[in-house]
C-alpha positions as CSV (number, residue, x, y, z in Angstrom):
1,X,78.9,126.4,77.8
2,X,79.1,123.7,75.1
3,X,82.9,123.3,75.6
4,X,82.4,123.0,79.3
5,X,79.8,120.3,78.8
6,X,82.3,118.3,76.6
7,X,84.9,118.5,79.4
8,X,82.4,117.4,82.1
9,X,81.3,114.4,80.0
10,X,84.9,113.0,80.1
11,X,84.4,110.7,77.2
12,X,81.0,109.4,78.3
13,X,78.0,109.4,76.1
14,X,75.1,111.8,76.8
15,X,72.8,109.0,78.1
16,X,75.4,107.9,80.6
17,X,75.5,111.3,82.4
18,X,73.5,111.5,85.7
19,X,75.0,114.7,87.1
20,X,76.3,117.7,85.3
21,X,77.9,120.7,87.1
22,X,78.3,123.8,84.9
23,X,78.7,126.5,87.5
24,X,80.5,129.7,86.5
25,X,80.7,128.9,82.8
26,X,79.6,132.2,81.3
27,X,76.6,132.1,78.9
28,X,73.4,134.1,78.6
29,X,71.5,131.2,77.0
30,X,71.4,127.4,77.2
31,X,73.9,126.1,74.7
32,X,75.1,122.5,74.0
33,X,72.6,120.9,76.4
34,X,70.1,118.7,74.5
35,X,67.3,116.1,75.0
36,X,69.9,113.3,74.6
37,X,70.8,113.6,78.3
38,X,68.1,111.1,79.2
39,X,69.7,109.9,82.4
40,X,70.5,113.3,83.8
41,X,69.1,113.8,87.4
42,X,71.1,116.7,88.7
43,X,72.0,119.9,86.8
44,X,73.8,122.9,88.3
45,X,74.0,126.2,86.4
46,X,75.0,128.6,89.3
47,X,76.3,132.0,88.4
48,X,76.4,131.4,84.7
49,X,74.8,134.7,83.6
50,X,71.6,133.3,82.1
51,X,68.9,135.8,81.3
52,X,66.4,133.3,80.0
53,X,65.7,129.5,80.0
54,X,65.2,129.6,76.2
55,X,66.3,126.4,74.6
56,X,66.2,124.5,77.9
57,X,65.9,120.8,76.8
58,X,63.4,118.1,77.8
59,X,65.2,116.2,80.6
60,X,62.8,113.4,81.4
61,X,64.7,112.2,84.5
62,X,65.8,115.6,85.9
63,X,65.1,115.9,89.6
64,X,67.3,118.7,90.9
65,X,68.0,122.0,89.1
66,X,70.2,124.8,90.5
67,X,69.8,128.2,88.8
68,X,70.8,130.5,91.6
69,X,72.7,133.8,91.0
70,X,71.6,134.4,87.4
71,X,69.4,137.0,85.7
72,X,66.3,135.0,84.9
73,X,63.0,136.9,85.0
74,X,60.7,134.7,83.0
75,X,60.5,131.7,80.6
76,X,60.0,129.2,83.4
77,X,57.5,127.5,81.0
78,X,60.6,125.8,79.4
79,X,60.9,123.6,82.5
80,X,57.7,121.7,81.8
81,X,59.6,119.2,79.8
82,X,61.2,117.9,83.1
83,X,58.1,116.4,84.8
84,X,60.1,114.6,87.6
85,X,61.7,117.9,88.9
86,X,61.4,118.0,92.7
87,X,64.1,120.6,93.7
88,X,64.3,124.0,92.0
89,X,66.6,126.8,93.2
90,X,65.9,130.2,91.6
91,X,67.4,132.4,94.4
92,X,69.3,135.5,93.4
93,X,67.4,136.0,90.1
94,X,65.0,138.8,88.9
95,X,61.5,137.3,89.3
96,X,59.2,140.1,90.3
97,X,55.6,138.8,90.4
98,X,53.5,135.6,90.7
99,X,52.6,135.6,87.0
100,X,56.1,134.6,86.2
101,X,55.8,131.7,88.6
102,X,52.5,130.3,87.2
103,X,54.1,127.9,84.8
104,X,55.3,125.9,87.8
105,X,51.8,124.9,88.5
106,X,52.2,122.2,85.8
107,X,55.0,120.6,87.7
108,X,53.1,118.3,90.1
109,X,56.3,116.7,91.7
110,X,57.9,120.0,92.8
111,X,58.6,119.8,96.5
112,X,61.4,122.3,97.2
113,X,61.5,125.8,95.8
114,X,63.9,128.6,96.7
115,X,63.1,132.2,95.6
116,X,65.3,134.0,98.2
117,X,66.6,137.3,97.0
118,X,64.0,137.8,94.3
119,X,61.6,140.8,94.3
120,X,58.6,138.5,94.4
121,X,59.5,137.7,98.1
122,X,58.5,141.3,99.0
123,X,54.9,140.8,98.0
124,X,52.4,140.7,100.8
125,X,51.5,137.2,102.0
126,X,54.1,135.9,99.6
127,X,54.5,132.5,101.4
128,X,50.8,131.8,101.7
129,X,50.3,132.6,98.0
130,X,53.1,130.4,96.9
131,X,51.9,127.4,98.9
132,X,48.4,127.9,97.4
133,X,49.8,128.2,93.9
134,X,51.9,125.0,94.2
135,X,50.0,122.4,96.3
136,X,52.8,119.8,96.0
137,X,55.3,122.2,97.6
138,X,56.7,121.2,101.0
139,X,59.5,123.7,101.5
140,X,59.8,127.3,100.4
141,X,63.0,129.2,100.9
142,X,64.2,126.5,103.4
143,X,61.1,126.2,105.5
144,X,57.7,124.5,105.4
145,X,54.3,126.0,106.0
146,X,54.8,126.0,109.8
147,X,58.3,127.5,109.5
148,X,60.0,124.2,110.3
149,X,63.5,124.1,108.7
150,X,64.0,121.8,105.8
151,X,66.7,119.0,106.2
152,X,70.1,119.9,104.7
153,X,71.6,117.9,101.9
154,X,74.0,116.2,104.3
155,X,71.2,115.0,106.5
156,X,69.3,113.6,103.5
157,X,72.4,111.7,102.5
158,X,72.8,110.3,106.0
159,X,69.2,109.1,105.9
160,X,69.6,107.5,102.5
161,X,72.8,105.7,103.7
162,X,71.0,104.4,106.8
163,X,68.2,103.1,104.7
164,X,70.6,101.3,102.4
165,X,72.4,99.7,105.4
166,X,69.2,98.5,106.9
167,X,68.2,96.9,103.6
168,X,71.5,95.0,103.1
169,X,71.3,91.2,103.5
170,X,74.6,91.1,105.5
171,X,75.5,94.0,107.6
172,X,79.1,95.2,108.3
173,X,78.8,94.4,112.0
174,X,78.1,90.8,111.1
175,X,81.1,90.6,108.8
176,X,83.3,92.2,111.5
177,X,82.1,89.7,114.1
178,X,82.9,86.8,111.8
179,X,86.4,88.1,111.2
180,X,86.9,88.6,114.9
181,X,85.8,85.0,115.7
182,X,88.1,83.6,113.1
183,X,91.0,85.6,114.6
184,X,90.2,84.4,118.1
185,X,90.1,80.8,116.9
186,X,93.5,81.2,115.1
187,X,94.9,82.7,118.3
188,X,93.6,79.9,120.5
189,X,94.9,77.2,118.2
190,X,98.3,78.8,118.0
191,X,98.5,79.2,121.8
192,X,97.3,75.7,122.3
193,X,100.0,74.3,120.0
194,X,102.7,76.2,121.9
195,X,101.4,74.8,125.2
196,X,101.3,71.2,123.9
197,X,104.9,71.5,122.6
198,X,106.0,72.9,126.0
199,X,104.3,70.0,127.8
200,X,105.9,67.4,125.5
201,X,109.3,69.0,126.0
202,X,108.8,69.0,129.8
203,X,107.8,65.3,129.7
204,X,110.9,64.4,127.7
205,X,113.2,66.3,130.1
206,X,111.6,64.6,133.0
207,X,112.0,61.2,131.6
208,X,115.6,62.0,130.7
209,X,116.3,63.1,134.3
210,X,114.6,59.9,135.6
211,X,116.7,57.7,133.4
212,X,120.0,59.5,134.3
213,X,119.5,59.9,138.1
214,X,120.9,57.3,140.6
215,X,118.9,57.0,143.7
216,X,121.2,56.7,146.7
217,X,121.0,53.4,148.5
218,X,119.2,51.7,145.6
219,X,120.7,48.3,144.7
220,X,120.2,46.3,141.5
221,X,119.0,42.8,141.9
222,X,119.8,39.8,139.7
223,X,117.2,37.5,138.1
224,X,117.5,34.8,140.8
225,X,114.4,34.1,142.8
226,X,114.4,33.2,146.4
227,X,111.9,32.6,149.1
228,X,110.4,35.7,150.5
229,X,110.1,34.2,154.0
230,X,112.1,36.2,156.5
231,X,114.6,34.6,158.8
232,X,113.9,34.4,162.5
233,X,115.2,37.1,164.7
234,X,117.4,34.6,166.6
235,X,119.0,33.4,163.5
236,X,122.8,33.3,163.7
237,X,124.6,36.2,162.1
238,X,127.7,35.9,160.0
239,X,130.5,38.2,159.7
240,X,132.1,40.3,162.5
241,X,130.3,42.9,164.5
242,X,126.7,43.9,163.9
243,X,127.1,45.4,160.4
244,X,125.4,43.0,157.9
245,X,127.4,42.0,154.9
246,X,126.8,43.9,151.7
247,X,127.1,43.3,148.0
248,X,127.2,39.9,146.4
249,X,129.0,38.3,149.3
250,X,126.4,39.5,151.7
251,X,123.7,38.1,149.5
252,X,125.3,34.6,149.3
253,X,125.9,34.5,153.1
254,X,122.3,35.4,153.7
255,X,121.1,32.6,151.5
256,X,123.4,30.1,153.3
257,X,122.1,31.1,156.7
258,X,118.5,30.8,155.5
259,X,119.1,27.4,154.1
260,X,120.8,26.2,157.3
261,X,118.0,27.4,159.4
262,X,115.4,25.7,157.3
263,X,117.4,22.4,157.4
264,X,117.4,22.5,161.2
265,X,113.8,23.3,161.3
266,X,112.9,20.3,159.1
267,X,114.9,18.0,161.4
268,X,113.1,19.2,164.5
269,X,109.8,18.7,162.8
270,X,110.7,15.3,161.5
271,X,110.2,16.2,158.0
272,X,113.8,15.8,156.8
273,X,114.1,13.0,154.2
274,X,117.3,11.7,155.8
275,X,115.6,11.1,159.3
């Protein structure tokens, strides 16, 4: 057992060990386990071959002790040095009567006791007597006084995890939501940037097309200003036929006609400076 303890420690000091699993290491007595394991909370000695708990150390923080499938018949008084013990499994041992269990009366925190497959379980009114002997006991052989089944270790772990999650200042769901919102903002900004670049490219293309396109029938005008008054319908037309002159020649002819018409109108009205 001592060699197994050294292996399980893995270089840690005795006061750093909180759990020690020594199942199936063959030994008839406790060996190598001392009072120096002050932080030990869980100790498992299943199927070791123990015939007695002689030399069992004082483990001040021990809460769970597994001693199933051994050959223990007495010496339970050696457990008194572990006052915080709440779970004790003695199933598959050789405990025959209640006198061997009386030392457990001094363990006021004991809540779970397993004596399955011991001869004492065949005693008449066994369950009632055990609950009377140990007032702090909640579950005996997996059931309470009303035969309600005790929660499994997995269920207890789930409850502890739920309690821890509720006590956290920031829950995981909150963190996930934050990450999701950041991802959405990044996606929107990226998508918006693409749209803006597409719009700018479209505008540039449109302006290029506008600058390069020639509208049919559109004529450029020079910087000369002339009177916007239209000529009378009966004004004489120049050129042959009915097609008006075009281009620079047409523009000059048109100005000449307008000037001639205005001169005649001034003479008729008596406003001509020569008259």
